[in-house]
Biotite code that builds the C-alpha atoms (Angstrom):
import biotite.structure as struc

atoms = struc.array([
    struc.Atom([0.000, 0.000, 0.000], chain_id="A", res_id=1, res_name="LEU", atom_name="CA", element="C"),
    struc.Atom([1.058, 3.560, -0.562], chain_id="A", res_id=2, res_name="THR", atom_name="CA", element="C"),
    struc.Atom([0.853, 6.043, 2.308], chain_id="A", res_id=3, res_name="ALA", atom_name="CA", element="C"),
    struc.Atom([-2.235, 7.619, 0.712], chain_id="A", res_id=4, res_name="ASP", atom_name="CA", element="C"),
    struc.Atom([-3.932, 4.226, 0.343], chain_id="A", res_id=5, res_name="GLU", atom_name="CA", element="C"),
    struc.Atom([-3.184, 3.389, 3.960], chain_id="A", res_id=6, res_name="LEU", atom_name="CA", element="C"),
    struc.Atom([-4.528, 6.812, 5.000], chain_id="A", res_id=7, res_name="ASP", atom_name="CA", element="C"),
    struc.Atom([-7.773, 6.059, 3.173], chain_id="A", res_id=8, res_name="THR", atom_name="CA", element="C"),
    struc.Atom([-8.115, 2.683, 4.869], chain_id="A", res_id=9, res_name="LEU", atom_name="CA", element="C"),
    struc.Atom([-7.403, 4.107, 8.317], chain_id="A", res_id=10, res_name="LEU", atom_name="CA", element="C"),
    struc.Atom([-9.879, 6.947, 7.770], chain_id="A", res_id=11, res_name="LYS", atom_name="CA", element="C"),
    struc.Atom([-12.559, 4.360, 6.993], chain_id="A", res_id=12, res_name="LEU", atom_name="CA", element="C"),
    struc.Atom([-11.715, 2.400, 10.121], chain_id="A", res_id=13, res_name="ILE", atom_name="CA", element="C"),
    struc.Atom([-11.628, 5.515, 12.310], chain_id="A", res_id=14, res_name="CYS", atom_name="CA", element="C"),
    struc.Atom([-14.740, 7.153, 10.900], chain_id="A", res_id=15, res_name="ASN", atom_name="CA", element="C"),
    struc.Atom([-16.771, 8.626, 13.770], chain_id="A", res_id=16, res_name="ASP", atom_name="CA", element="C"),
    struc.Atom([-19.835, 6.832, 12.414], chain_id="A", res_id=17, res_name="ASN", atom_name="CA", element="C"),
    struc.Atom([-18.053, 3.494, 12.457], chain_id="A", res_id=18, res_name="SER", atom_name="CA", element="C"),
    struc.Atom([-19.051, 0.812, 14.921], chain_id="A", res_id=19, res_name="THR", atom_name="CA", element="C"),
    struc.Atom([-15.387, -0.137, 15.331], chain_id="A", res_id=20, res_name="ALA", atom_name="CA", element="C"),
    struc.Atom([-13.780, 0.953, 18.571], chain_id="A", res_id=21, res_name="ASP", atom_name="CA", element="C"),
    struc.Atom([-10.629, 2.464, 17.114], chain_id="A", res_id=22, res_name="SER", atom_name="CA", element="C"),
    struc.Atom([-9.101, 2.758, 20.592], chain_id="A", res_id=23, res_name="ALA", atom_name="CA", element="C"),
    struc.Atom([-8.747, -1.026, 20.408], chain_id="A", res_id=24, res_name="LYS", atom_name="CA", element="C"),
    struc.Atom([-7.404, -1.142, 16.857], chain_id="A", res_id=25, res_name="ILE", atom_name="CA", element="C"),
    struc.Atom([-3.705, -1.850, 16.427], chain_id="A", res_id=26, res_name="VAL", atom_name="CA", element="C"),
    struc.Atom([-1.943, -1.054, 13.174], chain_id="A", res_id=27, res_name="VAL", atom_name="CA", element="C"),
    struc.Atom([0.998, -3.406, 12.876], chain_id="A", res_id=28, res_name="SER", atom_name="CA", element="C"),
    struc.Atom([4.109, -3.182, 10.722], chain_id="A", res_id=29, res_name="PHE", atom_name="CA", element="C"),
    struc.Atom([6.473, -6.136, 10.332], chain_id="A", res_id=30, res_name="ASP", atom_name="CA", element="C"),
    struc.Atom([10.219, -6.206, 9.781], chain_id="A", res_id=31, res_name="ASP", atom_name="CA", element="C"),
    struc.Atom([11.153, -2.671, 10.870], chain_id="A", res_id=32, res_name="GLY", atom_name="CA", element="C"),
    struc.Atom([11.362, -0.886, 7.535], chain_id="A", res_id=33, res_name="TYR", atom_name="CA", element="C"),
    struc.Atom([12.220, 2.810, 7.753], chain_id="A", res_id=34, res_name="ALA", atom_name="CA", element="C"),
    struc.Atom([9.285, 3.878, 5.567], chain_id="A", res_id=35, res_name="ASP", atom_name="CA", element="C"),
    struc.Atom([6.847, 2.431, 8.111], chain_id="A", res_id=36, res_name="ALA", atom_name="CA", element="C"),
    struc.Atom([8.525, 4.361, 10.920], chain_id="A", res_id=37, res_name="VAL", atom_name="CA", element="C"),
    struc.Atom([8.352, 7.560, 8.860], chain_id="A", res_id=38, res_name="ALA", atom_name="CA", element="C"),
    struc.Atom([4.675, 6.903, 8.135], chain_id="A", res_id=39, res_name="TYR", atom_name="CA", element="C"),
    struc.Atom([3.774, 6.521, 11.807], chain_id="A", res_id=40, res_name="VAL", atom_name="CA", element="C"),
    struc.Atom([5.822, 9.551, 12.816], chain_id="A", res_id=41, res_name="GLN", atom_name="CA", element="C"),
    struc.Atom([3.913, 11.631, 10.301], chain_id="A", res_id=42, res_name="SER", atom_name="CA", element="C"),
    struc.Atom([0.468, 10.153, 11.036], chain_id="A", res_id=43, res_name="ARG", atom_name="CA", element="C"),
    struc.Atom([0.256, 9.179, 14.711], chain_id="A", res_id=44, res_name="HIS", atom_name="CA", element="C"),
    struc.Atom([-1.361, 12.489, 15.695], chain_id="A", res_id=45, res_name="GLU", atom_name="CA", element="C"),
    struc.Atom([-3.778, 12.436, 12.768], chain_id="A", res_id=46, res_name="ARG", atom_name="CA", element="C"),
    struc.Atom([-4.950, 8.963, 13.823], chain_id="A", res_id=47, res_name="PHE", atom_name="CA", element="C"),
    struc.Atom([-4.865, 9.678, 17.527], chain_id="A", res_id=48, res_name="SER", atom_name="CA", element="C"),
    struc.Atom([-7.227, 6.856, 18.480], chain_id="A", res_id=49, res_name="ARG", atom_name="CA", element="C"),
    struc.Atom([-5.151, 4.101, 16.905], chain_id="A", res_id=50, res_name="LEU", atom_name="CA", element="C"),
    struc.Atom([-2.382, 2.054, 18.487], chain_id="A", res_id=51, res_name="ASN", atom_name="CA", element="C"),
    struc.Atom([0.771, 1.242, 16.522], chain_id="A", res_id=52, res_name="TRP", atom_name="CA", element="C"),
    struc.Atom([3.024, -1.811, 16.834], chain_id="A", res_id=53, res_name="LEU", atom_name="CA", element="C"),
    struc.Atom([6.318, -2.447, 15.058], chain_id="A", res_id=54, res_name="PHE", atom_name="CA", element="C"),
    struc.Atom([7.686, -5.985, 14.939], chain_id="A", res_id=55, res_name="PHE", atom_name="CA", element="C"),
    struc.Atom([11.425, -5.869, 14.357], chain_id="A", res_id=56, res_name="VAL", atom_name="CA", element="C"),
    struc.Atom([14.237, -8.363, 13.877], chain_id="A", res_id=57, res_name="CYS", atom_name="CA", element="C"),
    struc.Atom([16.703, -7.032, 16.447], chain_id="A", res_id=58, res_name="PRO", atom_name="CA", element="C"),
    struc.Atom([19.920, -8.523, 15.021], chain_id="A", res_id=59, res_name="ALA", atom_name="CA", element="C"),
    struc.Atom([19.092, -7.358, 11.491], chain_id="A", res_id=60, res_name="LYS", atom_name="CA", element="C"),
    struc.Atom([18.332, -3.872, 12.810], chain_id="A", res_id=61, res_name="THR", atom_name="CA", element="C"),
    struc.Atom([21.438, -3.685, 15.010], chain_id="A", res_id=62, res_name="ARG", atom_name="CA", element="C"),
    struc.Atom([23.854, -5.192, 12.480], chain_id="A", res_id=63, res_name="ASP", atom_name="CA", element="C"),
    struc.Atom([22.286, -3.546, 9.375], chain_id="A", res_id=64, res_name="ARG", atom_name="CA", element="C"),
    struc.Atom([21.629, -6.899, 7.703], chain_id="A", res_id=65, res_name="VAL", atom_name="CA", element="C"),
    struc.Atom([18.846, -7.070, 5.146], chain_id="A", res_id=66, res_name="GLY", atom_name="CA", element="C"),
    struc.Atom([16.261, -9.659, 4.201], chain_id="A", res_id=67, res_name="PHE", atom_name="CA", element="C"),
    struc.Atom([16.690, -12.245, 1.447], chain_id="A", res_id=68, res_name="ARG", atom_name="CA", element="C"),
    struc.Atom([13.621, -11.030, -0.421], chain_id="A", res_id=69, res_name="TRP", atom_name="CA", element="C"),
    struc.Atom([15.188, -7.570, -0.854], chain_id="A", res_id=70, res_name="ASP", atom_name="CA", element="C"),
    struc.Atom([18.080, -8.995, -2.871], chain_id="A", res_id=71, res_name="LEU", atom_name="CA", element="C"),
    struc.Atom([18.027, -8.913, -6.664], chain_id="A", res_id=72, res_name="PRO", atom_name="CA", element="C"),
    struc.Atom([16.383, -12.131, -7.890], chain_id="A", res_id=73, res_name="GLU", atom_name="CA", element="C"),
    struc.Atom([19.694, -13.375, -9.281], chain_id="A", res_id=74, res_name="SER", atom_name="CA", element="C"),
    struc.Atom([21.273, -13.391, -5.795], chain_id="A", res_id=75, res_name="ASN", atom_name="CA", element="C"),
    struc.Atom([18.530, -15.078, -3.742], chain_id="A", res_id=76, res_name="VAL", atom_name="CA", element="C"),
    struc.Atom([19.723, -18.611, -4.545], chain_id="A", res_id=77, res_name="ALA", atom_name="CA", element="C"),
    struc.Atom([23.238, -17.643, -3.438], chain_id="A", res_id=78, res_name="LYS", atom_name="CA", element="C"),
    struc.Atom([21.921, -17.255, 0.131], chain_id="A", res_id=79, res_name="CYS", atom_name="CA", element="C"),
    struc.Atom([21.132, -20.958, 0.457], chain_id="A", res_id=80, res_name="GLN", atom_name="CA", element="C"),
    struc.Atom([21.176, -22.948, 2.648], chain_id="A", res_id=81, res_name="PRO", atom_name="CA", element="C"),
    struc.Atom([19.186, -21.409, 5.449], chain_id="A", res_id=82, res_name="LEU", atom_name="CA", element="C"),
    struc.Atom([20.868, -21.522, 8.844], chain_id="A", res_id=83, res_name="SER", atom_name="CA", element="C"),
    struc.Atom([20.073, -19.362, 11.861], chain_id="A", res_id=84, res_name="ILE", atom_name="CA", element="C"),
    struc.Atom([23.748, -19.437, 12.836], chain_id="A", res_id=85, res_name="ASP", atom_name="CA", element="C"),
    struc.Atom([24.854, -18.014, 9.475], chain_id="A", res_id=86, res_name="LEU", atom_name="CA", element="C"),
    struc.Atom([21.885, -16.046, 8.114], chain_id="A", res_id=87, res_name="GLU", atom_name="CA", element="C"),
    struc.Atom([22.849, -12.641, 9.459], chain_id="A", res_id=88, res_name="ASN", atom_name="CA", element="C"),
    struc.Atom([26.538, -13.130, 8.572], chain_id="A", res_id=89, res_name="ARG", atom_name="CA", element="C"),
    struc.Atom([26.005, -13.658, 4.841], chain_id="A", res_id=90, res_name="LYS", atom_name="CA", element="C"),
    struc.Atom([27.944, -11.087, 2.837], chain_id="A", res_id=91, res_name="SER", atom_name="CA", element="C"),
    struc.Atom([25.093, -10.614, 0.347], chain_id="A", res_id=92, res_name="LEU", atom_name="CA", element="C"),
    struc.Atom([22.814, -9.447, 3.176], chain_id="A", res_id=93, res_name="LEU", atom_name="CA", element="C"),
    struc.Atom([25.395, -7.309, 4.975], chain_id="A", res_id=94, res_name="SER", atom_name="CA", element="C"),
    struc.Atom([24.642, -3.610, 4.572], chain_id="A", res_id=95, res_name="GLY", atom_name="CA", element="C"),
    struc.Atom([21.449, -4.311, 2.626], chain_id="A", res_id=96, res_name="LEU", atom_name="CA", element="C"),
    struc.Atom([19.480, -2.731, 5.485], chain_id="A", res_id=97, res_name="ALA", atom_name="CA", element="C"),
    struc.Atom([20.902, 0.636, 4.432], chain_id="A", res_id=98, res_name="ASP", atom_name="CA", element="C"),
    struc.Atom([19.930, 0.372, 0.746], chain_id="A", res_id=99, res_name="SER", atom_name="CA", element="C"),
    struc.Atom([17.455, 3.116, -0.166], chain_id="A", res_id=100, res_name="PRO", atom_name="CA", element="C"),
    struc.Atom([14.886, 0.715, -1.705], chain_id="A", res_id=101, res_name="HIS", atom_name="CA", element="C"),
    struc.Atom([14.679, -1.491, 1.409], chain_id="A", res_id=102, res_name="CYS", atom_name="CA", element="C"),
    struc.Atom([16.129, 0.507, 4.285], chain_id="A", res_id=103, res_name="ARG", atom_name="CA", element="C"),
    struc.Atom([15.456, -0.772, 7.767], chain_id="A", res_id=104, res_name="LEU", atom_name="CA", element="C"),
    struc.Atom([14.949, 1.746, 10.543], chain_id="A", res_id=105, res_name="ALA", atom_name="CA", element="C"),
    struc.Atom([17.951, 2.182, 12.794], chain_id="A", res_id=106, res_name="THR", atom_name="CA", element="C"),
    struc.Atom([17.934, 1.296, 16.477], chain_id="A", res_id=107, res_name="VAL", atom_name="CA", element="C"),
    struc.Atom([17.785, 5.035, 17.236], chain_id="A", res_id=108, res_name="GLU", atom_name="CA", element="C"),
    struc.Atom([14.823, 5.619, 14.891], chain_id="A", res_id=109, res_name="GLU", atom_name="CA", element="C"),
    struc.Atom([12.919, 2.732, 16.466], chain_id="A", res_id=110, res_name="LEU", atom_name="CA", element="C"),
    struc.Atom([13.686, 3.929, 19.986], chain_id="A", res_id=111, res_name="LYS", atom_name="CA", element="C"),
    struc.Atom([12.434, 7.375, 19.025], chain_id="A", res_id=112, res_name="HIS", atom_name="CA", element="C"),
    struc.Atom([9.185, 6.181, 17.449], chain_id="A", res_id=113, res_name="VAL", atom_name="CA", element="C"),
    struc.Atom([8.559, 4.041, 20.539], chain_id="A", res_id=114, res_name="ALA", atom_name="CA", element="C"),
    struc.Atom([8.486, 7.232, 22.637], chain_id="A", res_id=115, res_name="THR", atom_name="CA", element="C"),
    struc.Atom([5.383, 8.401, 20.782], chain_id="A", res_id=116, res_name="LEU", atom_name="CA", element="C"),
    struc.Atom([2.008, 7.841, 22.429], chain_id="A", res_id=117, res_name="PRO", atom_name="CA", element="C"),
    struc.Atom([0.408, 4.467, 21.668], chain_id="A", res_id=118, res_name="ARG", atom_name="CA", element="C"),
    struc.Atom([3.489, 3.088, 19.847], chain_id="A", res_id=119, res_name="VAL", atom_name="CA", element="C"),
    struc.Atom([5.065, -0.219, 20.898], chain_id="A", res_id=120, res_name="LEU", atom_name="CA", element="C"),
    struc.Atom([7.834, -2.447, 19.599], chain_id="A", res_id=121, res_name="LEU", atom_name="CA", element="C"),
    struc.Atom([7.764, -6.233, 19.477], chain_id="A", res_id=122, res_name="GLY", atom_name="CA", element="C"),
    struc.Atom([10.109, -9.058, 18.569], chain_id="A", res_id=123, res_name="ASN", atom_name="CA", element="C"),
    struc.Atom([10.051, -10.762, 15.158], chain_id="A", res_id=124, res_name="HIS", atom_name="CA", element="C"),
    struc.Atom([13.090, -13.095, 15.597], chain_id="A", res_id=125, res_name="THR", atom_name="CA", element="C"),
    struc.Atom([16.647, -12.337, 14.517], chain_id="A", res_id=126, res_name="ASN", atom_name="CA", element="C"),
    struc.Atom([16.638, -14.160, 11.179], chain_id="A", res_id=127, res_name="CYS", atom_name="CA", element="C"),
    struc.Atom([12.988, -13.963, 10.048], chain_id="A", res_id=128, res_name="HIS", atom_name="CA", element="C"),
    struc.Atom([12.745, -17.692, 9.398], chain_id="A", res_id=129, res_name="VAL", atom_name="CA", element="C"),
    struc.Atom([9.498, -19.653, 9.440], chain_id="A", res_id=130, res_name="ALA", atom_name="CA", element="C"),
    struc.Atom([9.655, -21.459, 12.777], chain_id="A", res_id=131, res_name="LEU", atom_name="CA", element="C"),
    struc.Atom([8.263, -24.605, 11.149], chain_id="A", res_id=132, res_name="SER", atom_name="CA", element="C"),
    struc.Atom([11.432, -24.764, 8.988], chain_id="A", res_id=133, res_name="ASP", atom_name="CA", element="C"),
    struc.Atom([13.629, -25.099, 12.083], chain_id="A", res_id=134, res_name="LEU", atom_name="CA", element="C"),
    struc.Atom([14.473, -28.052, 14.267], chain_id="A", res_id=135, res_name="GLU", atom_name="CA", element="C"),
    struc.Atom([13.028, -27.615, 17.769], chain_id="A", res_id=136, res_name="THR", atom_name="CA", element="C"),
    struc.Atom([16.440, -26.851, 19.327], chain_id="A", res_id=137, res_name="ALA", atom_name="CA", element="C"),
    struc.Atom([17.142, -24.174, 16.677], chain_id="A", res_id=138, res_name="ASP", atom_name="CA", element="C"),
    struc.Atom([13.682, -22.709, 17.176], chain_id="A", res_id=139, res_name="CYS", atom_name="CA", element="C"),
    struc.Atom([14.207, -22.461, 20.954], chain_id="A", res_id=140, res_name="VAL", atom_name="CA", element="C"),
    struc.Atom([17.638, -20.893, 20.391], chain_id="A", res_id=141, res_name="ALA", atom_name="CA", element="C"),
    struc.Atom([16.350, -18.369, 17.822], chain_id="A", res_id=142, res_name="GLU", atom_name="CA", element="C"),
    struc.Atom([13.473, -17.244, 20.035], chain_id="A", res_id=143, res_name="ILE", atom_name="CA", element="C"),
    struc.Atom([15.626, -16.998, 23.174], chain_id="A", res_id=144, res_name="ALA", atom_name="CA", element="C"),
    struc.Atom([18.520, -15.171, 21.463], chain_id="A", res_id=145, res_name="GLN", atom_name="CA", element="C"),
    struc.Atom([16.254, -12.764, 19.614], chain_id="A", res_id=146, res_name="SER", atom_name="CA", element="C"),
    struc.Atom([14.497, -11.919, 22.868], chain_id="A", res_id=147, res_name="ARG", atom_name="CA", element="C"),
    struc.Atom([17.837, -11.213, 24.574], chain_id="A", res_id=148, res_name="ARG", atom_name="CA", element="C"),
    struc.Atom([18.922, -9.078, 21.621], chain_id="A", res_id=149, res_name="ASP", atom_name="CA", element="C"),
    struc.Atom([15.591, -7.246, 21.472], chain_id="A", res_id=150, res_name="PHE", atom_name="CA", element="C"),
    struc.Atom([15.611, -6.460, 25.181], chain_id="A", res_id=151, res_name="GLU", atom_name="CA", element="C"),
    struc.Atom([19.255, -5.315, 25.081], chain_id="A", res_id=152, res_name="ALA", atom_name="CA", element="C"),
    struc.Atom([18.296, -2.802, 22.382], chain_id="A", res_id=153, res_name="LEU", atom_name="CA", element="C"),
    struc.Atom([14.765, -1.782, 23.304], chain_id="A", res_id=154, res_name="PHE", atom_name="CA", element="C"),
    struc.Atom([13.872, -3.134, 26.756], chain_id="A", res_id=155, res_name="GLY", atom_name="CA", element="C"),
    struc.Atom([11.287, -5.725, 27.755], chain_id="A", res_id=156, res_name="PRO", atom_name="CA", element="C"),
    struc.Atom([8.494, -6.787, 25.432], chain_id="A", res_id=157, res_name="THR", atom_name="CA", element="C"),
    struc.Atom([5.661, -9.249, 25.618], chain_id="A", res_id=158, res_name="GLU", atom_name="CA", element="C"),
    struc.Atom([4.846, -8.878, 21.925], chain_id="A", res_id=159, res_name="HIS", atom_name="CA", element="C"),
    struc.Atom([5.980, -11.360, 19.284], chain_id="A", res_id=160, res_name="PHE", atom_name="CA", element="C"),
    struc.Atom([4.982, -11.866, 15.659], chain_id="A", res_id=161, res_name="ALA", atom_name="CA", element="C"),
    struc.Atom([5.665, -15.142, 13.879], chain_id="A", res_id=162, res_name="TYR", atom_name="CA", element="C"),
    struc.Atom([7.715, -14.644, 10.715], chain_id="A", res_id=163, res_name="PRO", atom_name="CA", element="C"),
    struc.Atom([5.387, -15.082, 7.727], chain_id="A", res_id=164, res_name="PHE", atom_name="CA", element="C"),
    struc.Atom([2.638, -15.938, 10.236], chain_id="A", res_id=165, res_name="GLY", atom_name="CA", element="C"),
    struc.Atom([0.390, -18.576, 8.667], chain_id="A", res_id=166, res_name="VAL", atom_name="CA", element="C"),
    struc.Atom([-0.777, -21.000, 11.393], chain_id="A", res_id=167, res_name="PRO", atom_name="CA", element="C"),
    struc.Atom([-0.048, -24.625, 10.559], chain_id="A", res_id=168, res_name="GLY", atom_name="CA", element="C"),
    struc.Atom([2.321, -23.575, 7.769], chain_id="A", res_id=169, res_name="VAL", atom_name="CA", element="C"),
    struc.Atom([4.905, -21.221, 9.290], chain_id="A", res_id=170, res_name="HIS", atom_name="CA", element="C"),
    struc.Atom([4.345, -22.110, 12.945], chain_id="A", res_id=171, res_name="PHE", atom_name="CA", element="C"),
    struc.Atom([2.636, -24.814, 14.956], chain_id="A", res_id=172, res_name="ARG", atom_name="CA", element="C"),
    struc.Atom([1.240, -25.219, 18.479], chain_id="A", res_id=173, res_name="ASN", atom_name="CA", element="C"),
    struc.Atom([4.643, -26.359, 19.744], chain_id="A", res_id=174, res_name="GLU", atom_name="CA", element="C"),
    struc.Atom([6.062, -22.966, 18.745], chain_id="A", res_id=175, res_name="HIS", atom_name="CA", element="C"),
    struc.Atom([3.402, -21.184, 20.739], chain_id="A", res_id=176, res_name="GLN", atom_name="CA", element="C"),
    struc.Atom([4.404, -23.289, 23.750], chain_id="A", res_id=177, res_name="GLU", atom_name="CA", element="C"),
    struc.Atom([8.057, -22.264, 23.261], chain_id="A", res_id=178, res_name="ILE", atom_name="CA", element="C"),
    struc.Atom([7.025, -18.599, 23.166], chain_id="A", res_id=179, res_name="LEU", atom_name="CA", element="C"),
    struc.Atom([4.936, -18.944, 26.319], chain_id="A", res_id=180, res_name="ILE", atom_name="CA", element="C"),
    struc.Atom([7.873, -20.610, 28.076], chain_id="A", res_id=181, res_name="ALA", atom_name="CA", element="C"),
    struc.Atom([10.024, -17.670, 26.926], chain_id="A", res_id=182, res_name="GLU", atom_name="CA", element="C"),
    struc.Atom([7.579, -15.248, 28.577], chain_id="A", res_id=183, res_name="GLY", atom_name="CA", element="C"),
    struc.Atom([5.467, -13.995, 25.695], chain_id="A", res_id=184, res_name="TYR", atom_name="CA", element="C"),
    struc.Atom([1.699, -13.676, 26.036], chain_id="A", res_id=185, res_name="ARG", atom_name="CA", element="C"),
])
């Protein structure tokens, strides 16, 4: 969506004649892209009854490592195989978070936006891997390490978003149990 298209959607949701209680509506942005932070900074007062939640990958944000899908198509295959131990150390992804077409917000930008009223940050794992693609031990390690990294950067959170997020495809009940054991709601 463009910013104008999102504005139109949010205006419909927040319409005074709407039956929706916009005080309970949360607008969520995944991955921590800088354009989403800029959008909320410019719109949070205009949509003063909405809540905003950014799910970020703390290691990618901290280390300025991009996402596979932001690479040119010809380089995506070069990032194989997938490994949580190596994902954020791949040279093709290094520095990609600062490319203009896919820039991730910096730690400082995210800390600043989180000072705005009704804005929260949540964890989205370090590597943005579907939990169902990981062995249980790797899944536990990824969730625990990303929580430690998130809290070192931004403080405590009880919010978590599953990468890709389709129940039964990208995560299963066992992953929810791991998150609960890690302290997420």
